[in-house]
PLY file of the C-alpha trace (Angstrom):
ply
format ascii 1.0
element vertex 620
property float x
property float y
property float z
element edge 619
property int vertex1
property int vertex2
end_header
17.68 -26.91 -35.25
16.19 -24.02 -33.29
17.67 -20.87 -31.82
15.80 -21.30 -28.52
13.81 -24.15 -26.97
11.41 -23.55 -24.10
10.58 -26.53 -21.85
7.12 -26.10 -20.31
4.02 -24.22 -21.46
2.90 -22.48 -18.27
2.91 -18.73 -17.70
6.72 -18.52 -17.74
7.03 -20.71 -20.83
4.36 -18.78 -22.72
6.06 -15.42 -22.17
9.52 -16.83 -22.93
8.34 -18.42 -26.18
6.50 -15.30 -27.40
9.41 -13.00 -26.52
11.93 -15.20 -28.32
9.76 -15.59 -31.43
8.83 -11.90 -31.58
12.54 -11.05 -31.45
12.83 -13.06 -34.70
14.43 -16.20 -33.34
13.31 -19.66 -34.36
11.65 -20.99 -31.23
10.24 -24.31 -30.08
7.85 -24.65 -27.15
7.74 -28.20 -25.73
4.74 -28.83 -23.50
3.11 -31.98 -22.17
-0.38 -30.84 -23.16
-1.19 -27.95 -25.50
-4.61 -27.62 -23.83
-2.81 -26.75 -20.57
-0.84 -23.79 -21.98
-1.05 -20.96 -19.42
-3.55 -22.92 -17.38
-4.67 -21.77 -13.93
-4.51 -24.86 -11.70
-4.85 -22.69 -8.59
-6.39 -19.23 -8.09
-8.19 -18.00 -11.24
-6.96 -14.44 -10.83
-4.22 -12.16 -12.06
-2.67 -9.27 -10.12
-3.07 -8.07 -6.57
-0.58 -6.24 -4.30
2.85 -6.03 -6.02
1.80 -8.74 -8.49
-0.54 -6.37 -10.35
2.36 -3.95 -10.82
4.44 -6.80 -12.24
1.72 -7.48 -14.82
1.89 -3.84 -15.92
5.68 -4.11 -16.13
5.33 -7.22 -18.30
3.08 -5.19 -20.59
5.47 -2.24 -20.64
8.23 -4.59 -21.84
6.05 -6.06 -24.59
4.81 -9.22 -22.85
1.39 -10.83 -23.23
-0.08 -11.41 -19.75
-1.75 -8.00 -19.37
-3.43 -8.12 -22.78
-4.63 -11.68 -22.19
-6.00 -10.73 -18.77
-7.90 -7.75 -20.18
-9.48 -10.00 -22.83
-10.62 -12.67 -20.36
-11.42 -10.94 -17.06
-14.64 -11.57 -15.14
-14.06 -8.75 -12.67
-11.58 -5.89 -12.16
-10.75 -4.06 -8.93
-8.09 -1.51 -8.03
-6.91 -2.47 -4.54
-5.79 -0.15 -1.71
-7.38 2.93 -3.31
-7.66 4.62 0.10
-3.94 4.08 0.75
-0.86 5.66 -0.79
0.02 5.15 -4.49
2.96 2.85 -3.63
0.62 0.01 -2.63
-2.20 0.43 -5.14
-2.54 -2.47 -7.55
-5.04 -3.88 -10.01
-6.53 -7.35 -9.60
-8.59 -9.29 -12.12
-10.78 -12.28 -11.49
-10.02 -14.26 -14.64
-12.02 -16.73 -16.66
-9.70 -19.73 -16.36
-11.16 -21.37 -19.48
-10.85 -18.43 -21.85
-7.53 -17.27 -20.33
-5.83 -20.48 -21.38
-7.67 -20.68 -24.73
-6.74 -17.11 -25.70
-3.08 -17.66 -24.82
-3.11 -20.88 -26.84
-4.46 -18.98 -29.86
-1.83 -16.27 -29.50
1.00 -18.80 -29.26
-0.21 -21.11 -32.06
-0.49 -18.25 -34.57
2.82 -16.60 -33.61
5.39 -16.60 -36.47
8.81 -18.19 -35.69
7.20 -20.36 -32.98
6.57 -24.12 -33.20
4.76 -26.08 -30.49
4.96 -29.82 -29.84
3.36 -32.07 -27.22
6.13 -34.06 -25.56
8.06 -34.51 -22.33
11.73 -33.64 -22.06
13.77 -36.39 -20.44
17.20 -34.75 -20.47
19.21 -31.76 -21.58
21.60 -32.28 -24.48
25.02 -30.85 -23.60
28.44 -30.75 -25.14
30.99 -30.05 -22.43
29.62 -26.97 -20.59
27.37 -25.69 -23.39
23.71 -26.44 -23.96
23.04 -27.94 -27.37
19.38 -28.93 -27.13
17.06 -31.43 -25.47
16.37 -35.17 -25.50
12.71 -36.22 -25.42
11.41 -39.26 -23.53
11.30 -41.25 -26.79
14.99 -40.52 -27.37
14.51 -37.81 -30.01
17.26 -35.16 -29.93
16.27 -31.60 -30.85
19.16 -29.19 -31.20
19.21 -25.53 -30.23
21.55 -22.74 -29.19
19.70 -22.04 -25.94
17.22 -23.81 -23.67
14.89 -22.19 -21.13
13.56 -24.51 -18.39
10.08 -23.45 -17.24
8.78 -26.68 -15.74
6.71 -25.03 -13.02
5.56 -27.52 -10.38
6.06 -30.59 -12.61
9.60 -31.79 -11.74
9.17 -35.08 -9.83
5.84 -33.73 -8.57
3.54 -35.61 -6.21
-0.08 -34.96 -5.29
-0.82 -35.30 -1.57
-4.25 -35.89 -0.04
-4.32 -37.22 3.52
-1.90 -40.15 3.59
-2.28 -40.77 -0.15
0.67 -39.87 -2.38
0.33 -39.94 -6.18
2.99 -39.17 -8.79
1.32 -36.40 -10.79
1.49 -32.79 -11.83
-1.34 -30.25 -11.32
-4.83 -31.21 -12.55
-3.82 -34.88 -13.01
-1.18 -34.06 -15.61
1.91 -36.25 -15.99
4.93 -35.31 -13.86
8.36 -34.62 -15.36
10.68 -37.32 -14.03
13.93 -37.06 -16.00
15.18 -33.50 -15.53
15.62 -33.38 -11.74
18.09 -36.29 -11.49
20.12 -34.93 -14.41
20.23 -31.42 -12.95
21.48 -32.82 -9.64
24.11 -34.86 -11.50
25.21 -31.65 -13.25
25.78 -29.98 -9.89
22.53 -28.06 -9.42
21.17 -28.04 -5.89
17.45 -28.82 -5.83
15.00 -28.06 -3.05
11.69 -29.69 -2.32
8.82 -27.19 -2.19
5.10 -27.53 -1.58
2.04 -25.62 -2.58
-1.63 -26.43 -2.62
-5.06 -25.58 -3.92
-8.49 -25.38 -2.28
-11.65 -27.27 -3.21
-14.04 -26.09 -5.92
-17.74 -26.20 -5.12
-20.82 -26.18 -7.31
-22.28 -22.70 -7.66
-25.93 -23.73 -7.28
-25.20 -25.46 -3.95
-24.16 -22.19 -2.26
-26.51 -19.91 -0.30
-25.04 -16.56 -1.37
-27.66 -14.65 0.69
-25.64 -15.53 3.82
-22.43 -14.04 2.41
-21.14 -10.54 1.71
-21.08 -9.55 -1.97
-17.93 -7.98 -3.50
-18.54 -6.34 -6.87
-15.95 -5.09 -9.32
-15.11 -1.41 -9.81
-17.77 0.68 -11.49
-15.25 2.42 -13.74
-13.32 0.75 -16.60
-10.01 -0.82 -15.58
-7.30 -2.47 -17.66
-3.82 -3.87 -17.23
-2.43 -3.18 -20.69
-1.20 0.32 -21.51
-2.28 -0.32 -25.10
-5.94 -0.77 -24.08
-6.54 -3.45 -26.70
-9.70 -4.49 -24.85
-11.23 -4.15 -21.43
-14.07 -5.60 -19.44
-17.56 -4.14 -19.76
-18.27 -3.00 -16.20
-21.90 -4.10 -16.50
-20.89 -7.69 -17.30
-18.69 -8.28 -14.26
-19.32 -11.27 -12.02
-19.29 -10.73 -8.23
-17.17 -12.47 -5.60
-18.48 -13.26 -2.11
-17.01 -13.18 1.38
-17.67 -15.58 4.24
-15.62 -16.85 7.20
-14.46 -19.95 9.00
-15.80 -20.38 12.53
-15.26 -22.33 15.75
-16.86 -25.45 14.27
-14.52 -25.31 11.25
-11.50 -24.93 13.53
-12.64 -27.78 15.77
-13.00 -30.15 12.78
-9.50 -29.22 11.58
-7.88 -29.54 15.02
-9.48 -32.94 15.64
-8.20 -34.24 12.30
-4.74 -32.64 12.06
-3.11 -36.08 12.07
-4.96 -36.86 8.83
-3.56 -33.83 6.98
-0.62 -34.56 4.67
1.19 -31.61 6.20
0.92 -32.74 9.83
1.04 -36.52 9.33
4.63 -36.55 8.09
3.82 -37.26 4.44
4.94 -33.79 3.28
8.66 -33.36 2.60
8.63 -29.94 0.95
8.43 -26.46 2.47
5.13 -24.67 1.92
4.50 -21.00 1.08
4.85 -18.66 4.05
2.36 -16.10 2.70
-0.28 -18.47 1.36
-0.52 -21.27 3.93
-3.06 -24.08 4.02
-6.13 -23.58 6.20
-4.87 -26.16 8.73
-1.53 -24.34 8.91
-3.37 -21.05 9.55
-5.47 -22.60 12.32
-2.33 -23.91 14.07
-0.14 -20.82 13.56
-2.86 -18.31 14.42
-4.74 -20.23 17.09
-5.87 -16.98 18.73
-7.96 -16.00 15.69
-11.61 -16.98 15.92
-12.18 -16.83 12.17
-10.45 -16.49 8.80
-11.69 -14.87 5.61
-12.95 -17.13 2.83
-13.62 -15.63 -0.61
-15.92 -17.41 -3.03
-14.70 -16.58 -6.53
-16.08 -17.58 -9.97
-13.70 -19.71 -12.04
-15.36 -19.25 -15.42
-18.60 -18.27 -17.11
-18.54 -21.70 -18.78
-18.25 -23.99 -15.74
-20.38 -24.25 -12.61
-17.50 -24.10 -10.16
-16.59 -21.63 -7.42
-13.04 -21.31 -6.10
-12.83 -21.28 -2.29
-10.03 -18.76 -1.80
-8.19 -19.09 1.53
-9.14 -22.73 2.06
-6.18 -24.64 0.64
-5.91 -28.04 2.32
-4.52 -31.57 2.04
-7.12 -33.22 4.28
-8.81 -36.47 3.12
-11.94 -35.98 1.03
-14.46 -36.89 3.74
-12.87 -34.36 6.13
-12.95 -31.68 3.42
-16.71 -32.27 3.10
-17.19 -31.62 6.83
-14.92 -28.55 6.78
-16.75 -26.95 3.85
-20.25 -27.60 5.25
-19.30 -25.92 8.56
-18.93 -22.54 6.82
-21.82 -20.05 6.71
-23.45 -20.17 3.26
-21.86 -23.52 2.42
-24.01 -25.74 4.66
-25.31 -27.63 1.61
-22.30 -27.12 -0.64
-21.30 -29.88 -3.04
-17.58 -30.22 -3.78
-16.91 -30.50 -7.52
-13.13 -30.89 -7.13
-11.34 -31.74 -3.93
-8.32 -29.83 -2.65
-4.82 -31.25 -2.70
-1.23 -30.32 -1.91
1.56 -30.74 -4.46
5.29 -31.26 -3.91
7.89 -30.60 -6.59
11.57 -29.93 -7.20
12.98 -26.43 -7.70
16.58 -25.30 -8.11
18.60 -22.96 -5.92
18.47 -19.88 -8.16
21.68 -18.48 -6.69
23.50 -20.48 -9.38
22.01 -18.15 -12.01
23.12 -14.78 -13.34
20.59 -11.91 -13.14
19.86 -12.76 -16.80
18.54 -16.11 -15.45
21.27 -17.97 -17.34
23.17 -20.71 -15.56
26.64 -19.67 -14.43
27.97 -23.17 -15.07
26.29 -24.10 -18.37
26.23 -21.55 -21.18
22.91 -21.13 -22.95
20.83 -22.77 -20.18
18.18 -20.55 -18.57
15.61 -21.15 -15.83
12.37 -19.22 -15.23
9.27 -19.48 -13.06
8.41 -21.79 -10.19
11.41 -23.97 -10.98
13.39 -21.05 -9.47
11.43 -21.25 -6.22
8.73 -18.64 -6.80
4.97 -18.92 -6.38
2.31 -17.29 -8.52
1.50 -16.84 -12.20
2.77 -13.26 -12.31
6.19 -14.03 -10.81
6.54 -16.88 -13.30
5.47 -14.84 -16.32
7.92 -11.99 -15.70
10.81 -14.42 -15.32
9.84 -16.16 -18.54
9.75 -12.85 -20.36
13.18 -11.82 -19.05
14.73 -15.22 -19.81
13.32 -15.12 -23.35
14.62 -11.59 -23.91
18.07 -12.35 -22.53
18.48 -15.64 -24.38
17.64 -13.80 -27.62
19.97 -10.88 -26.84
22.85 -13.28 -26.12
22.39 -15.01 -29.47
22.50 -11.58 -31.11
25.73 -10.71 -29.31
24.05 -7.79 -27.50
24.20 -6.55 -23.92
21.71 -8.31 -21.60
18.65 -6.62 -20.12
18.91 -6.55 -16.31
16.36 -4.38 -14.53
17.59 -2.72 -11.36
15.75 -2.72 -8.04
14.72 0.93 -8.35
13.44 0.41 -11.91
10.98 -2.46 -11.56
9.49 -5.07 -9.25
10.79 -7.55 -11.81
14.28 -6.33 -10.90
13.54 -6.80 -7.19
12.23 -10.33 -7.72
15.10 -11.58 -9.88
17.76 -9.94 -7.70
16.22 -11.56 -4.60
16.23 -14.98 -6.28
19.78 -14.96 -7.64
21.33 -13.16 -4.66
19.45 -14.45 -1.61
17.80 -17.66 -2.81
14.64 -19.06 -1.20
13.76 -21.35 1.69
10.03 -21.42 0.88
8.03 -20.52 -2.27
8.82 -16.85 -2.96
5.92 -14.45 -3.20
6.46 -10.86 -4.33
5.35 -8.28 -1.75
5.47 -4.48 -1.76
7.58 -4.70 1.41
10.37 -6.40 -0.55
10.93 -3.23 -2.62
12.91 -0.49 -0.89
11.91 1.98 -3.66
8.23 1.06 -3.88
7.13 4.69 -4.18
9.04 4.77 -7.48
7.67 1.38 -8.60
4.00 2.26 -8.88
1.09 0.74 -10.77
0.53 3.97 -12.69
4.06 4.60 -14.03
5.31 1.19 -15.19
5.29 2.34 -18.83
7.28 5.49 -18.02
9.81 3.42 -16.09
10.58 0.59 -18.48
8.72 0.76 -21.82
11.92 2.16 -23.37
13.56 -1.21 -22.69
10.74 -3.05 -24.43
11.32 -0.82 -27.44
15.10 -1.33 -27.38
14.75 -5.13 -27.58
12.11 -4.98 -30.30
8.98 -5.98 -28.35
7.45 -2.47 -28.22
6.98 -0.69 -31.55
7.47 2.96 -32.50
3.73 3.75 -32.35
3.51 2.48 -28.78
6.54 4.55 -27.84
4.97 7.64 -29.45
1.84 7.17 -27.33
4.01 7.05 -24.22
5.91 10.19 -25.20
2.59 11.97 -25.80
1.38 10.91 -22.35
4.59 12.15 -20.67
4.28 15.46 -22.52
0.69 15.95 -21.35
1.62 15.14 -17.74
4.35 17.78 -17.82
2.00 20.27 -19.50
-0.61 19.78 -16.79
1.95 20.05 -14.00
3.18 23.37 -15.36
-0.40 24.66 -15.65
-1.10 23.82 -12.02
2.21 25.29 -10.84
1.58 28.57 -12.67
-2.15 28.99 -12.04
-2.58 31.52 -9.19
-5.74 31.60 -7.06
-6.55 34.48 -4.72
-7.99 34.29 -1.18
-11.28 35.91 -2.18
-14.82 35.13 -1.09
-15.58 32.91 -4.10
-12.44 30.77 -3.64
-13.02 30.26 0.07
-16.67 29.41 -0.49
-15.60 26.61 -2.87
-13.01 25.37 -0.37
-15.57 25.40 2.43
-17.86 23.14 0.39
-14.97 20.72 0.00
-14.26 20.77 3.77
-10.94 22.48 3.18
-9.35 25.36 5.10
-9.90 28.84 3.56
-6.97 30.59 1.89
-5.29 33.49 3.68
-2.70 34.18 1.01
-2.57 33.64 -2.73
-1.64 30.14 -3.79
-1.01 27.98 -6.85
-3.27 25.09 -7.77
-0.37 22.68 -7.28
0.06 23.90 -3.68
-3.67 23.51 -3.14
-3.55 19.96 -4.49
-1.02 18.99 -1.81
-3.82 19.25 0.76
-4.72 15.71 1.82
-8.48 16.31 1.57
-8.35 17.49 -2.05
-8.09 15.50 -5.26
-7.08 16.70 -8.70
-10.65 16.67 -10.02
-11.54 19.22 -7.32
-9.37 21.71 -9.21
-11.91 21.74 -12.05
-13.58 24.54 -10.07
-10.74 26.76 -11.35
-9.31 25.07 -14.44
-10.62 22.92 -17.31
-9.38 19.33 -16.89
-11.72 17.68 -19.39
-9.06 17.39 -22.12
-6.83 15.16 -19.98
-7.18 11.40 -19.67
-7.56 9.60 -16.35
-3.96 8.35 -16.61
-2.56 11.85 -17.11
-4.59 13.26 -14.23
-3.54 10.38 -11.96
0.17 10.79 -12.78
0.13 14.56 -12.32
-1.68 14.28 -8.99
0.74 11.67 -7.60
3.81 13.58 -8.77
2.59 16.80 -7.15
1.19 15.35 -3.90
4.17 13.10 -3.22
6.88 15.22 -4.84
9.07 15.45 -1.74
8.92 11.71 -1.01
9.53 10.82 -4.65
12.58 13.09 -4.88
13.98 11.64 -1.66
13.56 8.09 -3.00
15.24 9.06 -6.28
18.25 10.51 -4.45
18.59 7.35 -2.36
18.41 5.24 -5.51
21.04 7.37 -7.22
23.47 6.84 -4.34
23.09 3.08 -4.44
23.18 3.09 -8.24
26.91 3.77 -8.05
27.30 0.43 -6.27
25.17 -1.27 -8.93
27.37 0.14 -11.68
30.62 -0.97 -9.97
31.27 -4.25 -11.82
33.08 -7.22 -10.27
35.17 -9.41 -12.64
33.68 -12.89 -13.13
37.07 -14.56 -12.61
37.79 -12.98 -9.22
39.27 -15.34 -6.59
37.65 -14.35 -3.28
39.85 -16.77 -1.31
42.92 -14.76 -2.31
41.59 -11.52 -0.80
43.25 -10.85 2.55
41.07 -10.06 5.60
37.82 -11.06 3.86
35.72 -13.08 6.31
35.53 -16.83 5.69
31.73 -16.79 5.32
31.94 -13.89 2.86
34.53 -15.77 0.78
32.33 -18.85 0.64
29.12 -17.01 -0.16
30.66 -14.69 -2.75
32.48 -17.59 -4.44
29.20 -19.48 -4.74
27.00 -16.64 -5.92
29.59 -14.76 -8.01
27.84 -11.35 -7.83
28.25 -9.15 -10.87
28.33 -5.83 -9.01
29.24 -4.40 -5.61
25.54 -3.65 -5.11
24.59 -7.29 -5.59
27.49 -8.41 -3.37
26.24 -6.15 -0.56
22.87 -7.98 -0.58
24.33 -11.47 -0.24
23.34 -13.03 3.08
26.39 -13.33 5.35
28.36 -10.56 3.64
28.88 -7.61 6.00
29.65 -3.93 5.24
33.25 -4.50 6.36
33.58 -7.25 3.75
32.32 -4.86 1.07
34.88 -2.24 2.15
37.69 -4.80 1.88
36.40 -5.93 -1.52
36.28 -2.33 -2.79
39.85 -1.66 -1.67
41.00 -4.87 -3.37
39.26 -3.99 -6.66
40.60 -0.42 -6.69
44.15 -1.64 -5.97
43.87 -4.27 -8.69
42.57 -1.72 -11.23
45.38 0.73 -10.39
47.96 -2.03 -10.94
46.65 -2.91 -14.40
0 1
1 2
2 3
3 4
4 5
5 6
6 7
7 8
8 9
9 10
10 11
11 12
12 13
13 14
14 15
15 16
16 17
17 18
18 19
19 20
20 21
21 22
22 23
23 24
24 25
25 26
26 27
27 28
28 29
29 30
30 31
31 32
32 33
33 34
34 35
35 36
36 37
37 38
38 39
39 40
40 41
41 42
42 43
43 44
44 45
45 46
46 47
47 48
48 49
49 50
50 51
51 52
52 53
53 54
54 55
55 56
56 57
57 58
58 59
59 60
60 61
61 62
62 63
63 64
64 65
65 66
66 67
67 68
68 69
69 70
70 71
71 72
72 73
73 74
74 75
75 76
76 77
77 78
78 79
79 80
80 81
81 82
82 83
83 84
84 85
85 86
86 87
87 88
88 89
89 90
90 91
91 92
92 93
93 94
94 95
95 96
96 97
97 98
98 99
99 100
100 101
101 102
102 103
103 104
104 105
105 106
106 107
107 108
108 109
109 110
110 111
111 112
112 113
113 114
114 115
115 116
116 117
117 118
118 119
119 120
120 121
121 122
122 123
123 124
124 125
125 126
126 127
127 128
128 129
129 130
130 131
131 132
132 133
133 134
134 135
135 136
136 137
137 138
138 139
139 140
140 141
141 142
142 143
143 144
144 145
145 146
146 147
147 148
148 149
149 150
150 151
151 152
152 153
153 154
154 155
155 156
156 157
157 158
158 159
159 160
160 161
161 162
162 163
163 164
164 165
165 166
166 167
167 168
168 169
169 170
170 171
171 172
172 173
173 174
174 175
175 176
176 177
177 178
178 179
179 180
180 181
181 182
182 183
183 184
184 185
185 186
186 187
187 188
188 189
189 190
190 191
191 192
192 193
193 194
194 195
195 196
196 197
197 198
198 199
199 200
200 201
201 202
202 203
203 204
204 205
205 206
206 207
207 208
208 209
209 210
210 211
211 212
212 213
213 214
214 215
215 216
216 217
217 218
218 219
219 220
220 221
221 222
222 223
223 224
224 225
225 226
226 227
227 228
228 229
229 230
230 231
231 232
232 233
233 234
234 235
235 236
236 237
237 238
238 239
239 240
240 241
241 242
242 243
243 244
244 245
245 246
246 247
247 248
248 249
249 250
250 251
251 252
252 253
253 254
254 255
255 256
256 257
257 258
258 259
259 260
260 261
261 262
262 263
263 264
264 265
265 266
266 267
267 268
268 269
269 270
270 271
271 272
272 273
273 274
274 275
275 276
276 277
277 278
278 279
279 280
280 281
281 282
282 283
283 284
284 285
285 286
286 287
287 288
288 289
289 290
290 291
291 292
292 293
293 294
294 295
295 296
296 297
297 298
298 299
299 300
300 301
301 302
302 303
303 304
304 305
305 306
306 307
307 308
308 309
309 310
310 311
311 312
312 313
313 314
314 315
315 316
316 317
317 318
318 319
319 320
320 321
321 322
322 323
323 324
324 325
325 326
326 327
327 328
328 329
329 330
330 331
331 332
332 333
333 334
334 335
335 336
336 337
337 338
338 339
339 340
340 341
341 342
342 343
343 344
344 345
345 346
346 347
347 348
348 349
349 350
350 351
351 352
352 353
353 354
354 355
355 356
356 357
357 358
358 359
359 360
360 361
361 362
362 363
363 364
364 365
365 366
366 367
367 368
368 369
369 370
370 371
371 372
372 373
373 374
374 375
375 376
376 377
377 378
378 379
379 380
380 381
381 382
382 383
383 384
384 385
385 386
386 387
387 388
388 389
389 390
390 391
391 392
392 393
393 394
394 395
395 396
396 397
397 398
398 399
399 400
400 401
401 402
402 403
403 404
404 405
405 406
406 407
407 408
408 409
409 410
410 411
411 412
412 413
413 414
414 415
415 416
416 417
417 418
418 419
419 420
420 421
421 422
422 423
423 424
424 425
425 426
426 427
427 428
428 429
429 430
430 431
431 432
432 433
433 434
434 435
435 436
436 437
437 438
438 439
439 440
440 441
441 442
442 443
443 444
444 445
445 446
446 447
447 448
448 449
449 450
450 451
451 452
452 453
453 454
454 455
455 456
456 457
457 458
458 459
459 460
460 461
461 462
462 463
463 464
464 465
465 466
466 467
467 468
468 469
469 470
470 471
471 472
472 473
473 474
474 475
475 476
476 477
477 478
478 479
479 480
480 481
481 482
482 483
483 484
484 485
485 486
486 487
487 488
488 489
489 490
490 491
491 492
492 493
493 494
494 495
495 496
496 497
497 498
498 499
499 500
500 501
501 502
502 503
503 504
504 505
505 506
506 507
507 508
508 509
509 510
510 511
511 512
512 513
513 514
514 515
515 516
516 517
517 518
518 519
519 520
520 521
521 522
522 523
523 524
524 525
525 526
526 527
527 528
528 529
529 530
530 531
531 532
532 533
533 534
534 535
535 536
536 537
537 538
538 539
539 540
540 541
541 542
542 543
543 544
544 545
545 546
546 547
547 548
548 549
549 550
550 551
551 552
552 553
553 554
554 555
555 556
556 557
557 558
558 559
559 560
560 561
561 562
562 563
563 564
564 565
565 566
566 567
567 568
568 569
569 570
570 571
571 572
572 573
573 574
574 575
575 576
576 577
577 578
578 579
579 580
580 581
581 582
582 583
583 584
584 585
585 586
586 587
587 588
588 589
589 590
590 591
591 592
592 593
593 594
594 595
595 596
596 597
597 598
598 599
599 600
600 601
601 602
602 603
603 604
604 605
605 606
606 607
607 608
608 609
609 610
610 611
611 612
612 613
613 614
614 615
615 616
616 617
617 618
618 619
């Protein structure tokens, strides 16, 4: 008998299992292959726009992904440095071999956590409550909660040309039993598709014909605890090349052989990470597309061909690859393929990721319709936390849209649902200036501490950092500089306009051409860390925008705090539109804020709902 069982050992399952066990609950992780725990069957990287911020949020809450990435990175880069702070994000090229191995070690030595190799055939239920799982051999394992994190394994099929094979990623066995049972229990499933590009042998590439992309020449890390970080001198480069007219001609002539265009594919593919043949068709006016050549590991001689996902037959893939500059003699080590799988309609879940219909049953990761390791990991972490909190009889942890990208992602899933694999983007967050890479710990580390995943020492470090940021801000606000010859000479050297009146250093910092380190001409900044300097600079430079965003968030927060009873009968509310009744009855939003984001629910419907709730409360 366990408190919590996690089904699936991918990125969602790993975070869910660790969170549950670290919150002192007896936990079982059931995975088809222990060697595949937190594997990287697709892109061997962590982070990127929006996703990198999620990884920092996972770390702030006490999750493992950031620490594991720091330990196993091959290259680190901070993206969009020249743009505003809202879109900056860290990206790591990971060693896919050591990433999985290190996560395996962490999981296998974690107290309160058992791991078995097996496949789950069915859920074990008594009436509407989850009571455990039934393995393929008929073994029943009881628990108080179950978290489904099956990734792309539910009734999965590998597609190459017109060939269809029942299989999960990397030739692993598919999960066949859960999908039919979930449908029988009333869950709507959708068929989704994703894919992966070929891997080519490193020594068959002519890198001299490509453009080298090195990592940053300053230390970078995801984890706020800085347990370890990559030696900048040991980073491995990536390389850039492009498709060309010959590549496009080969693809266009053989479109009928692609699984996607031949009618073999049933599922809907990712909108923001399409196959190369899909890109050629959709963007026929483009003469070329970027192709990044990325190392997969220091231990294997394989290069990942980023941007070249395909389901073409093997002999066509050979022609496509050899048409690209630098890859004329390339040897494919692993051919590309597409994969189809079942996912559920996540609108049947609460924001805690628990099923509305079956108590104690949670879903996290790609089974909810998302794409990407980071999106999966954060869902696993939140499902693990909330399953544990429910068993403890405590209030759930639900992050709001202005608090975290994790809050944006989960709210989008359970409120709007998906029609294609969901990818987190900065454009999905209306408060992205508040949800920055640099302040994830300030935003949500307190929640990690409250659930027991962040200890007192870590919280003290955060409080010290916040104190130093405020100290530096006050120094800059109170430090007066005069428009004398020396000051203006310094400004001239920095290509900045001379002062005519006295000014504070904080006012000076608001000039677009100046950075905080430029202020060292007037004040000693050597005692402050990079993180403190970065935070102070952003808060001063973007103060007006940040305050405006906070005020907007505060207004909408009132709607988020206005709870809707779970037993409300929307069909009994007069004047509510028919579509609104149907959608609200299906989704059962917990707050007015969530109800306002349901597709098909108009502002007039929200006004009617508010009047109804106020009248009902006054009559109680």
